[in-house]
C-alpha positions in Angstrom: -46.0 21.5 -18.7 -49.4 20.3 -17.3 -50.4 21.9 -14.0 -50.2 18.5 -12.2 -46.5 18.3 -12.8 -45.6 21.8 -11.6 -44.1 21.9 -8.2 -43.0 24.6 -5.9 -39.7 24.5 -4.0 -39.7 23.2 -0.5 -39.3 25.9 2.1 -35.8 26.2 3.7 -36.1 24.3 6.9 -32.9 24.6 8.8 -34.3 23.7 12.2 -32.5 20.3 12.5 -29.4 20.9 10.4 -27.1 21.0 13.4 -28.3 17.6 14.6 -28.0 16.1 11.1 -24.5 17.4 10.7 -23.5 16.1 14.1 -24.8 12.7 13.2 -22.9 12.8 9.9 -19.7 13.7 11.8 -20.3 10.8 14.2 -20.9 8.4 11.3 -17.8 9.5 9.4 -15.7 9.0 12.5 -17.1 5.5 12.9 -16.3 4.8 9.3 -12.8 6.0 9.8 -12.3 3.7 12.8 -13.7 0.7 10.9 -11.4 1.5 8.0 -8.4 1.6 10.3 -9.3 -1.8 11.7 -9.6 -3.2 8.2 -6.3 -1.7 7.2 -4.5 -3.8 9.7 -5.5 -6.9 7.6 -5.0 -5.3 4.2 -2.2 -5.4 1.7 0.0 -2.3 1.2 -2.0 -1.1 -1.8 -5.3 -1.3 0.0 -3.9 0.2 3.1 -2.7 3.2 1.1 -6.2 3.6 -0.4 -7.8 3.4 3.1 -5.4 6.0 4.5 -6.1 8.4 1.5 -9.8 7.9 2.0 -9.5 8.6 5.8 -7.6 11.8 4.9 -10.5 12.9 2.7 -12.9 12.0 5.6 -11.0 14.2 8.0 -11.3 17.1 5.5 -15.0 16.4 5.3 -15.3 16.4 9.1 -13.6 19.8 9.3 -16.0 21.2 6.8 -19.0 19.7 8.6 -17.8 21.2 11.9 -17.5 24.6 10.3 -21.0 24.2 9.0 -22.3 23.2 12.4 -20.9 26.4 13.9 -22.5 28.4 11.1 -25.9 26.7 11.5 -25.7 27.1 15.3 -25.1 30.8 14.8 -28.0 31.1 12.3 -30.2 29.3 14.9 -29.3 31.8 17.6 -30.0 34.9 15.4 
């Protein structure tokens, strides 16, 4: 491969991971709320799909909150 196409990996910059994760949690909660509102006007099939997606969102939020704790601990080391 020519030298001009060789790249080195970016350094691991974790300085703003907590803030990014908190923003992701906030956005996910907003999406859940909007989906609940939409479910009120949806048919049974769509409502079930929305509920299933919101359950997956809750699992994702739990994972992000765990990661926030880990990142905060890493920051404080």
